[in-house]
ZADO-1210 file (C-alpha; in nm, 4 decimals, padded with zeros to 6 digits):
<atoms>
<atom x="11.3584" y="08.0942" z="-09.4087" code="MET" pos="1"/>
<atom x="11.0657" y="08.0467" z="-09.1583" code="PRO" pos="2"/>
<atom x="10.8848" y="08.3483" z="-09.0374" code="LEU" pos="3"/>
<atom x="10.9376" y="08.4771" z="-08.6898" code="LYS" pos="4"/>
<atom x="10.6119" y="08.4504" z="-08.4654" code="LYS" pos="5"/>
<atom x="10.5515" y="08.8142" z="-08.4668" code="ASP" pos="6"/>
<atom x="10.6174" y="08.8370" z="-08.8533" code="GLU" pos="7"/>
<atom x="10.3494" y="08.5542" z="-08.9141" code="ARG" pos="8"/>
<atom x="10.1147" y="08.7118" z="-08.6588" code="LYS" pos="9"/>
<atom x="10.1329" y="09.0450" z="-08.8562" code="GLN" pos="10"/>
<atom x="10.0876" y="08.8871" z="-09.1877" code="LYS" pos="11"/>
<atom x="09.7773" y="08.6817" z="-09.0811" code="TYR" pos="12"/>
<atom x="09.6297" y="09.0162" z="-08.9427" code="ILE" pos="13"/>
<atom x="09.6888" y="09.1883" z="-09.2813" code="SER" pos="14"/>
<atom x="09.5213" y="08.8867" z="-09.4702" code="ILE" pos="15"/>
<atom x="09.2319" y="08.8931" z="-09.2439" code="MET" pos="16"/>
<atom x="09.1869" y="09.2606" z="-09.2751" code="SER" pos="17"/>
<atom x="09.1774" y="09.2179" z="-09.6635" code="LEU" pos="18"/>
<atom x="08.9216" y="08.9433" z="-09.6184" code="MET" pos="19"/>
<atom x="08.6967" y="09.1650" z="-09.4126" code="LEU" pos="20"/>
<atom x="08.7395" y="09.4264" z="-09.6621" code="LYS" pos="21"/>
<atom x="08.6165" y="09.1907" z="-09.9257" code="GLY" pos="22"/>
<atom x="08.9462" y="09.1916" z="-10.1082" code="GLU" pos="23"/>
<atom x="08.9470" y="08.8046" z="-10.1234" code="ASN" pos="24"/>
<atom x="09.1883" y="08.7580" z="-10.4346" code="LYS" pos="25"/>
<atom x="09.4431" y="08.9820" z="-10.2777" code="LYS" pos="26"/>
<atom x="09.4231" y="08.7860" z="-09.9567" code="ALA" pos="27"/>
<atom x="09.4433" y="08.4756" z="-10.1379" code="PHE" pos="28"/>
<atom x="09.7630" y="08.5787" z="-10.3145" code="GLU" pos="29"/>
<atom x="09.9002" y="08.7298" z="-09.9886" code="GLU" pos="30"/>
<atom x="09.8359" y="08.4016" z="-09.7951" code="LEU" pos="31"/>
<atom x="09.9894" y="08.1973" z="-10.0842" code="ALA" pos="32"/>
<atom x="10.2967" y="08.4188" z="-10.0756" code="CYS" pos="33"/>
<atom x="10.3194" y="08.4049" z="-09.6950" code="MET" pos="34"/>
<atom x="10.3039" y="08.0300" z="-09.6984" code="CYS" pos="35"/>
<atom x="10.5942" y="08.0195" z="-09.9488" code="GLY" pos="36"/>
<atom x="10.8110" y="08.2539" z="-09.7459" code="GLU" pos="37"/>
<atom x="10.7303" y="08.0645" z="-09.4242" code="ASP" pos="38"/>
<atom x="10.7704" y="07.7009" z="-09.5453" code="THR" pos="39"/>
<atom x="10.9346" y="07.7286" z="-09.8754" code="GLY" pos="40"/>
<atom x="10.6323" y="07.5586" z="-10.0198" code="LEU" pos="41"/>
<atom x="10.4709" y="07.7853" z="-10.2748" code="PHE" pos="42"/>
<atom x="10.0936" y="07.7266" z="-10.3619" code="VAL" pos="43"/>
<atom x="10.0505" y="07.6880" z="-10.7320" code="LEU" pos="44"/>
<atom x="09.6809" y="07.7795" z="-10.7468" code="ALA" pos="45"/>
<atom x="09.4888" y="08.0365" z="-10.9389" code="ASP" pos="46"/>
<atom x="09.2291" y="08.2241" z="-10.7545" code="TYR" pos="47"/>
<atom x="08.9896" y="08.2814" z="-11.0323" code="ASP" pos="48"/>
<atom x="09.0005" y="07.9137" z="-11.1445" code="LYS" pos="49"/>
<atom x="08.9487" y="07.7954" z="-10.7821" code="ALA" pos="50"/>
<atom x="08.6455" y="08.0375" z="-10.7511" code="ILE" pos="51"/>
<atom x="08.4989" y="07.9220" z="-11.0940" code="SER" pos="52"/>
<atom x="08.5263" y="07.5598" z="-11.0029" code="GLU" pos="53"/>
<atom x="08.3720" y="07.6115" z="-10.6664" code="ASN" pos="54"/>
<atom x="08.0748" y="07.7953" z="-10.8264" code="GLN" pos="55"/>
<atom x="08.0241" y="07.5079" z="-11.0873" code="LEU" pos="56"/>
<atom x="08.0223" y="07.2560" z="-10.7926" code="CYS" pos="57"/>
<atom x="07.7763" y="07.4694" z="-10.5962" code="GLN" pos="58"/>
<atom x="07.5619" y="07.4886" z="-10.9161" code="GLN" pos="59"/>
<atom x="07.5727" y="07.1131" z="-10.9727" code="ALA" pos="60"/>
<atom x="07.4824" y="07.0534" z="-10.6154" code="LYS" pos="61"/>
<atom x="07.1860" y="07.2888" z="-10.6419" code="ALA" pos="62"/>
<atom x="07.0803" y="07.1252" z="-10.9491" code="GLY" pos="63"/>
<atom x="07.0736" y="06.7831" z="-10.8036" code="ALA" pos="64"/>
<atom x="06.8442" y="06.8705" z="-10.5343" code="LYS" pos="65"/>
</atoms>
């Protein structure tokens, strides 16, 4: 069931607060859960895997320069 405007706003505020605290993994999980609640489309992504793949890409770009 889609979230109401105020519910969505509160969840985004909570997620941004986690990001500002540096709790990125928890923010990622909360965002994925919120998207699932709001749209019914759940994100099947793993934070640790996404971060490690991003770091590998960054290293490859740095090595290519």
